[in-house]
C-alpha positions in Angstrom: -2.9 21.4 15.6 -6.4 20.8 16.3 -8.3 22.7 19.1 -11.7 22.8 20.4 -14.1 25.5 20.3 -17.7 25.9 21.6 -20.0 26.7 18.9 -23.7 27.1 19.3 -26.0 26.3 16.2 -29.4 26.6 17.7 -28.6 23.9 19.7 -25.6 22.8 22.3 -22.9 21.3 20.1 -19.2 21.9 19.1 -16.8 21.3 16.7 -13.3 20.1 16.6 -11.2 22.4 14.0 -8.0 23.2 13.2 -6.7 26.6 14.2 -7.7 28.7 11.0 -11.3 27.2 11.1 -11.7 27.9 14.8 -10.9 31.6 14.1 -13.4 31.8 11.0 -16.1 30.5 13.4 -15.5 33.1 15.8 -15.3 36.1 13.6 -18.3 34.9 11.4 -20.8 32.4 13.0 -20.7 33.6 16.3 -22.2 37.2 15.2 -24.8 35.6 13.6 -26.2 33.1 15.7 -28.8 34.4 17.6 -32.4 33.3 19.9 -35.4 34.9 17.6 -37.3 37.3 19.6 -40.9 36.7 19.2 -42.0 40.3 19.7 -39.5 41.7 16.7 -41.3 39.1 14.3 -45.0 40.2 15.1 -43.8 44.0 15.0 -42.4 43.1 11.2 -45.7 41.0 10.8 -47.5 43.8 11.4 -45.9 46.0 8.9 -45.5 43.8 5.8 -49.2 43.2 6.3 -50.0 47.0 6.6 -48.3 47.0 2.7 -49.7 47.3 0.1 -49.9 43.5 -2.5 -46.1 43.0 -4.2 -45.5 44.6 -7.8 -48.0 47.3 -7.1 -45.4 50.1 -6.4 -41.8 50.6 -6.5 -41.3 52.2 -2.9 -43.9 49.4 -1.4 -41.8 46.7 -3.0 -38.3 48.0 -1.6 -39.8 48.3 1.8 -41.4 44.8 1.6 -37.8 43.4 0.8 -36.9 45.2 3.6 -39.3 44.3 6.0 -38.6 40.3 4.6 -34.5 40.5 5.4 -35.6 41.9 9.0 -37.8 39.1 9.4 -35.0 36.9 8.6 -32.7 37.6 10.5 -34.7 37.8 13.3 -35.0 34.0 13.0 -33.1 30.6 13.2 -30.8 29.9 10.2 -32.7 27.0 9.2 -36.1 29.3 8.7 -34.3 32.5 7.3 -34.0 31.0 4.0 -37.6 31.2 2.4 -37.6 35.1 3.7 -34.6 35.5 2.0 -35.3 34.0 -1.0 -38.8 35.9 -1.2 -36.8 39.4 -0.8 -34.6 38.2 -3.2 -37.4 37.1 -5.8 -38.6 40.7 -5.3 -35.8 42.8 -5.7 -34.8 40.2 -9.3 -38.5 41.4 -10.1 -38.0 45.0 -9.6 -34.7 44.7 -11.0 -33.0 46.5 -7.8 -29.5 46.1 -7.9 -28.9 47.5 -3.7 -32.3 44.7 -3.0 -30.4 42.2 -5.5 -26.9 42.9 -3.7 -28.0 42.6 -0.5 -30.6 39.5 -0.6 -28.2 37.8 -2.2 -25.6 38.5 0.7 -27.8 37.9 3.2 -28.4 34.0 1.5 -24.8 33.5 1.3 -24.3 34.1 4.8 -27.3 32.0 5.8 -25.9 29.1 3.3 -22.8 29.3 5.2 -24.7 29.2 8.4 -26.4 25.9 6.9 -23.0 24.2 6.2 -23.9 24.6 2.2 -21.0 26.7 1.6 -20.6 25.9 -2.2 -24.4 27.5 -2.7 -23.6 30.1 -0.5 -20.4 31.1 -2.2 -22.4 31.2 -5.8 -25.0 33.7 -4.3 -21.7 35.8 -2.6 -20.3 35.9 -5.9 -23.7 37.3 -7.4 -23.5 40.0 -4.7 -20.1 40.8 -5.3 -20.8 41.2 -9.2 -23.5 43.9 -8.1 -21.3 45.4 -5.4 -18.6 45.9 -7.9 -20.9 47.6 -10.5 -22.6 50.1 -7.5 -18.4 51.0 -6.7 -19.9 49.5 -3.1 -16.4 49.0 -1.8 -17.3 48.2 2.0 -20.3 45.9 1.0 -17.8 44.2 -1.6 -15.0 43.8 1.2 -17.7 42.3 3.9 -18.4 39.9 0.6 -14.9 39.2 -0.1 -14.1 38.2 3.8 -17.0 35.9 4.0 -16.2 34.4 0.6 -12.8 33.8 1.7 -13.8 31.8 5.0 -16.3 29.4 2.4 -13.2 28.7 0.6 -11.3 27.8 3.8 -14.0 25.9 5.2 -13.9 23.8 1.9 -10.4 23.1 2.1 -9.1 25.6 -0.1 -6.6 27.9 1.7 -5.1 29.3 -1.0 -8.1 30.7 -2.6 -9.8 31.6 0.6 -6.0 33.8 1.2 -6.6 35.8 -2.5 -10.0 36.7 -1.6 -9.2 37.9 2.1 -6.3 40.1 0.1 -8.8 41.3 -1.9 -10.8 42.2 0.9 -8.3 43.8 3.1 -6.9 45.8 0.0 -11.0 47.3 0.0 -10.9 48.7 3.9 -10.5 52.6 4.5 -6.9 53.3 6.0 -8.8 53.7 9.4 -11.4 51.0 10.1 -12.3 48.8 12.9 -12.1 45.6 10.5 -8.3 45.7 9.7 -7.3 43.9 12.9 -9.4 41.5 12.1 -8.8 40.6 8.8 -5.0 40.9 9.6 -5.5 38.2 11.8 -7.4 36.6 9.1 -4.5 37.2 6.7 -2.4 35.5 9.5 -4.8 32.1 9.8 -4.8 31.7 5.8 -0.8 31.8 5.9 -0.9 29.7 8.7 -3.0 26.8 7.3 -0.5 27.1 4.4 2.4 26.5 6.3 4.1 29.8 5.5 4.7 30.8 9.5 6.4 33.3 9.0 4.3 35.2 6.6 1.2 34.3 9.2 3.4 35.6 12.4 4.0 39.0 10.2 -0.2 39.3 10.1 -0.6 38.1 13.6 1.8 40.5 15.3 0.4 43.5 13.2 -3.0 42.7 13.7 -2.1 42.2 17.5 -0.6 45.8 17.8 -3.5 47.5 16.0 -6.3 46.1 17.9 -4.2 46.8 21.3 -4.1 50.8 19.8 -7.5 50.2 18.7 -8.7 48.7 22.3 -10.6 45.6 20.6 -9.6 42.8 23.4 -11.2 40.2 22.0 -9.2 40.5 18.5 -6.1 41.1 20.4 -7.2 37.5 22.0 -7.1 36.0 19.0 -3.8 37.1 17.6 -2.5 36.4 20.9 -3.8 33.0 20.6 -2.5 32.2 17.1 0.6 33.4 18.5 1.2 31.2 20.8 0.2 28.0 18.8 2.7 29.4 16.1 5.5 29.6 18.2 4.5 26.4 19.5 4.5 24.8 15.9 8.3 26.7 15.7 9.3 24.9 19.0 9.7 28.3 20.4 8.5 27.4 23.6 9.5 30.5 25.7 7.7 32.8 23.2 4.7 29.9 23.3 4.5 30.2 27.2 4.8 33.5 27.2 1.9 34.1 24.8 0.0 31.6 26.5 -0.1 33.8 29.5 -1.5 36.9 28.0 -3.7 35.0 26.5 -5.0 33.1 29.9 -5.2 36.6 31.5 -7.5 38.3 28.6 -9.7 35.1 29.1 -9.9 35.4 32.7 -10.8 39.2 32.2 -13.7 38.7 29.8 -14.8 35.1 31.3 -14.2 33.7 28.0 -14.1 29.6 27.6 -10.8 28.2 27.5 -10.9 24.9 25.9 -8.3 25.9 23.4 -5.9 27.3 26.2 -6.1 24.0 27.9 -5.0 22.2 24.5 -2.5 24.7 23.8 -0.7 24.3 27.5 -1.4 20.7 27.5 0.8 20.4 24.0 3.1 23.2 25.5 4.3 21.1 29.0 4.1 17.9 26.8 7.4 19.4 24.7 8.9 20.9 28.0 8.6 17.3 29.4 6.4 18.9 31.9 4.6 16.1 32.4 2.8 16.7 35.6 1.6 20.2 34.3 0.5 18.4 31.1 -1.9 16.0 32.8 -3.5 19.1 35.1 -4.2 20.6 32.0 -5.3 17.6 30.1 -7.8 17.0 33.0 -8.8 20.1 33.3 -10.0 20.2 29.8 -11.7 16.7 30.3 -13.7 17.6 33.4 -14.7 20.7 31.3 -16.3 18.3 28.9 -17.6 15.7 31.0 -19.8 18.4 33.0 -21.2 19.8 29.9 -21.3 16.0 27.8 -20.9 17.6 24.7 -19.7 15.6 22.3 -17.1 17.7 20.3 -15.8 18.6 23.8 -15.5 15.4 24.8 -14.3 14.6 21.4 -11.3 17.0 21.9 -10.5 16.3 25.8 -10.0 12.6 24.8 -7.6 13.3 21.7 -5.6 15.6 24.1 -5.5 12.7 27.1 -4.4 10.1 24.1 -1.6 12.8 23.0 -0.7 13.1 27.0 -0.9 9.1 27.4 1.0 8.8 24.1 3.9 10.9 25.1 4.6 9.1 28.4 4.3 5.8 26.7 1.1 4.8 28.9 0.4 3.1 26.0 -3.1 1.1 27.8 -4.8 4.6 28.9 -3.6 6.3 25.2 -5.8 3.7 24.2 -8.7 4.1 25.7 -8.8 8.1 25.3 -8.0 7.1 21.5 -11.2 4.8 21.3 -13.3 7.6 23.3 -11.9 10.3 20.9 -12.8 8.0 17.8 -16.2 7.4 19.5 -17.2 11.1 20.1 -15.6 12.2 17.1 -17.9 9.5 14.8 -20.8 11.0 17.1 -19.9 14.5 16.3 -19.3 13.9 12.5 -22.8 12.0 12.7 -24.8 15.1 14.0 -22.8 17.7 11.6 -24.4 15.6 8.5 -27.9 15.3 10.1 -27.7 18.9 10.2 -26.4 19.3 6.3 -29.2 16.8 5.6 -31.8 18.8 7.5 -30.4 21.8 5.7 -30.6 20.5 2.2 -34.0 19.1 3.2 -35.0 22.9 3.9 -33.6 23.9 0.7 -35.5 21.2 -1.3 -38.7 22.0 0.4 -38.1 26.2 -0.4 -37.1 25.4 -3.8 -40.2 23.4 -4.4 -42.5 26.6 -2.6 -40.5 29.0 -4.9 -41.5 26.8 -8.1 -44.7 26.2 -6.6 -45.5 30.6 -6.6 -43.7 30.7 -10.0 -46.1 28.3 -11.5 -48.7 30.4 -10.1 -47.5 33.5 -11.6 -47.1 31.9 -14.8 -50.8 30.3 -14.9 -51.9 34.3 -14.2 -49.6 35.7 -17.3 -50.9 32.6 -19.3 -54.9 33.7 -19.0 -53.5 36.9 -20.4 -52.3 35.9 -22.9 -54.7 33.7 -24.1 -56.8 35.2 -27.0 -53.4 36.3 -28.4 -52.4 32.6 -28.8 -55.8 32.1 -30.1 -55.2 34.6 -32.7 -51.6 33.7 -33.3 -52.8 29.8 -33.5 -55.7 30.4 -36.3 -53.2 32.7 -38.5 -50.9 30.1 -38.1 -53.9 27.2 -39.0 -54.6 29.2 -42.1 -51.3 29.9 -43.1 -50.4 26.1 -42.4 -52.8 25.4 -44.9 -51.8 27.5 -47.5 -48.3 26.2 -47.3 -49.7 22.7 -47.3 -51.7 23.1 -50.5 -48.2 24.5 -52.2 -46.2 22.3 -51.0 -48.8 19.3 -52.6 -48.4 21.1 -55.7 -44.6 21.2 -55.8 -44.6 17.5 -54.3 -46.7 15.8 -57.2 -43.9 17.4 -59.6 -41.4 15.8 -57.5 -43.0 12.4 -57.2 -43.1 12.6 -61.5 -39.0 13.2 -61.4 -38.6 10.4 -59.0 -40.5 8.1 -61.0 -38.1 8.6 -63.9 -35.0 8.7 -62.0 -36.4 5.6 -60.7 -36.5 4.2 -64.2 -33.3 5.3 -64.8 -31.7 3.5 -61.9 -33.2 0.4 -62.6 -31.3 0.5 -66.3 -27.8 1.4 -65.0 -28.3 -1.6 -61.8 -29.0 -3.5 -65.2 -25.9 -3.0 -66.9 -24.3 -3.1 -63.1 -24.9 -6.8 -62.9 -23.9 -7.4 -66.3 -20.2 -5.8 -65.2 -20.3 -7.7 -62.1 -20.5 -10.8 -63.6 -17.8 -10.4 -66.0 -15.4 -9.0 -63.2 -16.0 -12.5 -61.2 -15.3 -14.6 -63.6 -12.4 -12.9 -64.7 -11.8 -12.4 -60.8 -11.9 -16.6 -60.8 -9.6 -16.7 -63.7 -7.0 -14.6 -62.2 -6.8 -16.1 -59.0 -6.4 -20.0 -60.4 -3.6 -18.6 -62.3 -2.2 -16.6 -59.2 -2.6 -20.2 -57.6 -0.7 -22.1 -60.3 2.2 -19.8 -60.5 2.7 -19.5 -56.4 2.7 -23.4 -56.7 5.6 -23.6 -59.0 7.4 -20.7 -57.4 7.1 -22.7 -54.3 8.3 -26.1 -56.1 11.5 -23.7 -57.7 12.5 -22.3 -54.2 12.3 -26.4 -52.6 14.6 -27.2 -55.5 17.1 -24.1 -55.1 17.2 -25.1 -51.3 18.3 -28.5 -51.8 20.7 -28.0 -54.5 22.0 -25.1 -52.4 22.5 -27.6 -49.6 24.2 -30.1 -51.5 26.7 -27.2 -52.8 27.2 -26.4 -49.4 27.6 -30.2 -48.4 30.2 -30.8 -51.6 32.3 -27.8 -50.3 32.7 -29.1 -46.6 33.6 -32.4 -47.8 35.9 -31.1 -50.2 37.5 -28.5 -48.2 37.8 -31.7 -45.1 39.2 -33.8 -48.1 41.7 -31.1 -48.7 42.5 -30.2 -45.0 43.6 -33.7 -44.5 45.5 -34.1 -48.0 47.5 -31.0 -46.9 48.1 -32.8 -43.7 49.3 -36.1 -45.4 51.5 -33.9 -47.6 53.3 -32.2 -44.6 53.7 -35.7 -42.4 54.5 -37.9 -45.0 56.9 -35.4 -47.1 57.8 -33.1 -45.5 57.7 -34.5 -42.3 60.0 -37.0 -43.8 62.4 -34.8 -45.5 63.1 -32.8 -42.2 63.3 -35.9 -40.3 65.8 -37.6 -42.5 67.6 -34.4 -42.4 67.6 -34.5 -38.7 69.2 -37.7 -38.3 72.2 -36.8 -41.1 72.7 -33.7 -39.0 72.8 -36.0 -35.8 75.5 -38.3 -37.4 78.2 -35.3 -37.6 80.8 -35.8 -35.1 81.8 -32.8 -32.9 85.5 -34.0 -32.3 86.6 -32.2 -35.1 84.8 -28.9 -35.0 85.6 -26.1 -33.0 83.4 -24.5 -30.1 81.7 -21.7 -32.0 81.0 -24.6 -35.0 79.5 -26.9 -32.3 77.3 -23.8 -31.0 76.0 -23.4 -34.4 75.5 -27.2 -34.4 73.3 -27.4 -31.8 71.1 -24.2 -32.8 70.7 -26.1 -36.1 69.6 -29.2 -34.6 67.4 -27.3 -32.2 65.9 -25.4 -34.8 65.3 -28.6 -37.3 63.8 -30.4 -33.9 61.6 -27.6 -33.9 60.4 -27.5 -37.2 59.8 -31.1 -37.6 57.7 -30.9 -34.2 55.8 -27.9 -35.7 54.9 -29.8 -38.8 53.5 -33.0 -36.8 51.8 -30.5 -34.9 50.5 -28.9 -37.2 49.9 -31.9 -40.1 48.1 -33.3 -37.2 45.7 -30.6 -36.1 44.8 -29.3 -39.3 42.4 -32.2 -39.9 42.2 -33.8 -36.2 40.6 -37.4 -36.0 38.9 -36.0 -33.2 36.6 -33.7 -34.9 34.6 -36.3 -36.5 33.1 -36.5 -32.4 32.6 -32.9 -32.6 34.6 -29.2 -31.8 34.5 -29.6 -28.2 36.2 -33.3 -28.2 38.4 -31.9 -30.5 39.4 -28.7 -28.7 39.9 -31.0 -25.2 42.2 -32.7 -27.3 44.2 -30.1 -28.5 44.8 -28.6 -25.6 45.6 -31.7 -23.5 48.2 -31.9 -26.1 49.2 -28.6 -25.8 49.6 -28.6 -21.9 51.8 -31.5 -22.2 54.5 -30.0 -24.4 54.3 -26.2 -23.9 55.1 -23.8 -20.4 51.6 -22.5 -21.4 48.7 -23.6 -19.1 45.3 -23.9 -21.2 41.9 -24.0 -19.6 38.7 -24.8 -21.3 35.5 -23.9 -19.7 31.5 -24.7 -20.9 30.2 -26.9 -23.0 28.1 -27.8 -26.2 25.4 -29.3 -26.7 25.4 -32.6 -29.0 25.2 -31.4 -32.7 24.8 -27.7 -31.8 27.0 -26.8 -34.8 27.1 -27.7 -38.1 30.3 -29.9 -39.7 30.7 -26.1 -41.8 30.8 -24.5 -38.5 32.9 -26.6 -36.1 35.7 -26.9 -39.1 36.0 -23.2 -39.5 35.6 -22.7 -35.6 38.5 -24.9 -35.1 40.4 -23.6 -37.3 39.5 -20.1 -36.0 40.9 -21.1 -32.3 44.0 -23.0 -33.7 45.2 -19.7 -35.0 44.7 -17.8 -32.1 46.0 -20.2 -29.7 49.3 -20.4 -32.3 49.8 -16.7 -32.3 49.7 -16.6 -28.2 52.2 -19.3 -28.0 54.2 -17.5 -31.0 53.9 -14.3 -29.9 52.0 -13.5 -26.4 54.7 -14.6 -24.0 51.9 -15.6 -21.7 51.6 -18.3 -18.8 48.2 -18.9 -18.3 45.4 -19.2 -21.1 41.5 -19.5 -20.8 39.5 -20.8 -23.3 35.4 -20.4 -22.5 32.6 -22.0 -24.5 28.9 -20.2 -24.6 25.9 -21.7 -25.9 23.7 -19.6 -26.7 19.5 -19.4 -27.9 20.2 -18.2 -31.1 24.1 -18.0 -31.3 27.4 -19.2 -30.2 30.5 -17.4 -28.8 34.0 -18.7 -28.2 36.1 -16.0 -25.3 40.0 -16.3 -25.8 42.0 -14.6 -23.2 45.5 -14.8 -22.6 47.9 -12.8 -19.4 50.9 -12.3 -22.2 52.6 -8.9 -23.2 49.3 -7.6 -25.1 49.4 -5.6 -28.2 47.8 -2.3 -29.5 44.8 -3.1 -31.3 44.7 -1.3 -35.0 48.6 -1.1 -35.4 49.4 -2.5 -38.7 52.5 -3.6 -37.7 50.4 -6.2 -35.7 48.5 -7.2 -38.1 49.8 -10.5 -39.4 48.7 -13.1 -41.5 47.2 -15.0 -38.7 45.0 -12.0 -37.4 43.8 -11.4 -41.2 42.9 -15.0 -41.6 40.6 -15.1 -38.4 38.9 -12.1 -39.8 38.4 -13.4 -43.0 37.0 -16.8 -41.7 35.0 -14.7 -38.9 33.5 -13.0 -41.8 32.6 -16.3 -43.9 30.7 -17.4 -40.8 28.7 -13.9 -40.9 29.8 -14.0 -37.2 31.5 -10.8 -35.4 35.0 -10.7 -33.9 35.7 -8.4 -31.2 39.2 -7.9 -29.8 40.4 -6.2 -27.0 44.0 -6.2 -25.5 46.9 -3.2 -24.3 50.6 -3.8 -24.0 51.5 -5.7 -20.8 48.0 -6.2 -20.2 47.0 -9.4 -21.5 44.5 -10.1 -24.8 40.7 -11.0 -24.5 39.7 -12.2 -28.1 35.7 -13.1 -29.0 34.3 -14.7 -31.7 30.7 -14.9 -32.0 28.5 -16.9 -34.5 24.6 -16.8 -35.8 23.4 -20.4 -35.8 
């Protein structure tokens, strides 16, 4: 939540701050900002002139430190640093702990007023170290309080909370600062989003501020509780606190900028848009009257929120533009102030450097005679050392010459060895090259022989298949055909009904055996396989669909010459074996064969909707499955069987190319 607070910075200026940042300014900046009193400066200047020169005595120097600090307090923040720096420098030279602590504290405070929080924190930590050494709890509490504010303003609220807790722990049981610190702890927790703890500290601060009769602190606690209730959507409680807050502001004639902002937000949440508009316009009129950029920025932001909530987007856009315009002006002004502070700090540092330089020159003049004496003695010592080193150097040079001669001899020996090594290396390279050529030729010959053996094996296997198919068709097929012809020549009239049944069953079985032999002999070495694996499989399925009650489907296709002859023969045999098993055992009505050509492999999936079986059961491991596994193993492939009783079977065969 954002509120607008009027803060004088030597000139009329406003800042748009969060609730907790507003309270840091109220509690910390306002007490330190005042107009310079010319009469006070003149009086202090006379006291300073009456004192002996710096460094004359400890007592006069401590008084000088105090006067310089008071002079710094009497001027505006942009002029204070030079006084505090001089006081701090003198306290450091005198090693006066109390003066060091106070001057570091004043410097830290003033850097914060100049928006240089980092440099201010450095000075305050130095002051805190001295305060802890002196066991000054009151001063330590003040330092921790300001440090916590700095960390909040540098957007590190967690560290700010830790420092404020330490400050609160150092307060005496009865202290007027207790209510103020309770409120600050509440704002710390508020900024961290820990609303429960924030409410606890705000309420506790409110009780103590009322008991101690501190109406200003009471107003801060009430305002924070109002905004906290608003964040919690406890509108009834927020309304109560805003009324209490308004009565306090009226009583002490304090600005109502944050009150108008809070009431605008409250009435928007309560959907009381007429009242919200009234509060927004009151804030706007105050801002227009003051012509202060920060107040105008806050007023336009408030108007934007109001118009946006009542869906008047044209006016909301206008307010938004004005808000950004004045916000940019405020940010620019703050940056200019920071740059001015940094410029002043730079100039002040240069002046201090000049002062230290003059002190250093005086010290140098006092030590010139000592330095000159040391130089003369050093020169004599150097001459003696050079003489002695020269003597040693001559001896070393002689040893180096002898070692050089030895190195030359070793170098000649090494050159001879290198030459022999090069000759040996060249000889070895020639031998390795010849041997590599021989091995390459032998390997090529081995590959050629292996290909010949493989082709011979495939050709022999094909011829053997053709021979077995021919024997089955010509011999066994003819024999069974003759047997069937003879059986059909028997007269049924002389047979009993039981004998006729046996006869008919026998004829049917012989006929079935003859059909199966013809089927096996044809598919053992089909002529279609010469045209390719896919064409042979299509012919097989076409024949099966004419003669069987099972519907066979073929899906997928293969590129031409995708498989080798050897792979086509074995894959055809595997498919034939699986199909025969389905026809004989599966009791299926449908079977799907899917071909899948991949970049480095080939896969066949055969799925039926038959009765299935238990995979791994030895009773189901017939000769057919064993043959399939052997063939897949020979092709270096992979066989996968998925089957459950009454749920069909899926057999997948994949082989590498």
